[in-house]
Every structure is written in structure tokens, then in C-alpha cells.
C-alpha positions as CSV (number, residue, x, y, z in Angstrom):
1,M,4.0,-3.2,30.7
2,A,6.0,-3.6,27.5
3,L,5.4,-6.7,25.4
4,G,8.7,-6.4,23.5
5,I,7.2,-6.9,20.1
6,D,9.2,-5.9,17.1
7,A,6.8,-5.5,14.1
8,T,9.4,-6.4,11.5
9,R,10.9,-9.4,13.3
10,D,7.7,-10.7,14.9
11,I,5.0,-10.0,12.3
12,L,6.3,-9.0,8.8
13,L,9.1,-11.5,8.3
14,P,7.2,-14.6,9.5
15,G,4.1,-13.5,7.7
16,I,5.9,-12.8,4.4
17,A,7.8,-16.1,4.7
18,A,4.5,-18.0,5.4
19,G,2.9,-16.3,2.4
20,L,5.7,-17.1,0.0
21,L,6.0,-20.7,1.2
22,S,2.3,-21.3,0.9
23,T,2.2,-19.7,-2.5
24,A,5.0,-22.1,-3.6
25,A,3.0,-25.0,-2.1
26,L,-0.1,-23.9,-4.0
27,G,1.9,-23.7,-7.2
28,V,3.4,-27.2,-6.8
29,C,0.0,-28.7,-5.9
30,A,-1.6,-27.1,-9.0
31,R,1.2,-28.5,-11.2
32,L,0.7,-31.9,-9.7
33,H,-3.0,-31.7,-10.7
34,G,-2.1,-30.6,-14.2
35,K,-3.1,-27.0,-13.7
36,H,-1.2,-23.7,-14.3
37,A,1.0,-23.0,-11.3
38,A,-0.5,-19.5,-10.9
39,A,-4.1,-20.6,-11.0
40,P,-4.7,-21.1,-7.3
41,V,-3.2,-17.7,-6.4
42,S,-5.0,-16.0,-9.2
43,A,-8.3,-17.5,-8.2
44,V,-8.9,-15.0,-5.4
45,S,-8.8,-12.1,-7.9
46,H,-12.5,-12.8,-8.6
47,W,-13.1,-10.6,-5.5
48,L,-12.0,-7.7,-7.8
49,W,-13.2,-8.9,-11.2
50,P,-16.2,-11.3,-10.6
51,Q,-17.2,-11.2,-14.2
52,E,-13.8,-12.8,-15.1
53,V,-14.1,-15.7,-12.6
54,N,-13.7,-18.4,-15.3
55,Q,-10.5,-16.9,-16.7
56,T,-8.2,-17.9,-13.8
57,A,-7.3,-21.2,-15.3
58,H,-5.0,-19.2,-17.7
59,P,-4.6,-16.1,-15.6
60,K,-3.7,-12.7,-16.9
61,P,-0.8,-10.9,-15.1
62,R,-3.2,-8.6,-13.3
63,H,-5.1,-11.6,-11.8
64,F,-1.8,-13.1,-10.5
65,V,-0.6,-9.8,-9.1
66,A,-3.9,-9.1,-7.4
67,G,-4.2,-12.7,-6.1
68,L,-0.6,-12.7,-4.8
69,T,-1.1,-9.3,-3.1
70,I,-4.3,-10.5,-1.4
71,H,-2.6,-13.8,-0.4
72,L,0.4,-12.1,1.1
73,L,-1.6,-9.4,2.9
74,M,-3.8,-12.2,4.5
75,S,-0.7,-14.0,5.6
76,L,0.1,-11.0,7.7
77,G,-3.4,-10.8,9.2
């Protein structure tokens, strides 16, 4: 029995859209609280660099890229 699931239409596009919209919402909420817009997304980069956990208030580009990658991959989950 075929389920008729198209990976791009049914998984990738909604997942990427959800990830991008939630990233934007995180950035807006951070700015409303007086924080750097990238801070919430960058915070999960402590999985990769635990010794730099306190540096996400002013994240380096690698923290943001790693955090965004993790966030978007989890939105596909």
C-alpha cells in the first residue's frame, strides 16, 4: 500500500519553513528582551563547544552557523 508521501513536498519544505519562521520568532523575542537577535539560535552551539558556553550573548559566526544548522535539522526531525 503506497502512502503517497513526497519527501520534498511533505517533509523538507514544511520543515524548512517551520525552522526559518521559528528562527525569526526567536530573534524577535531576543530583541524584545534586549539581547542580540542571534543569541537564542547560537545558544545550542554549546553542544559542540561547551567551553565557550558563556560567549553566546555576543556569538561568533561559527556559533550562529552551528546553532542554525542544528535548529533547522531538528525542525525536519
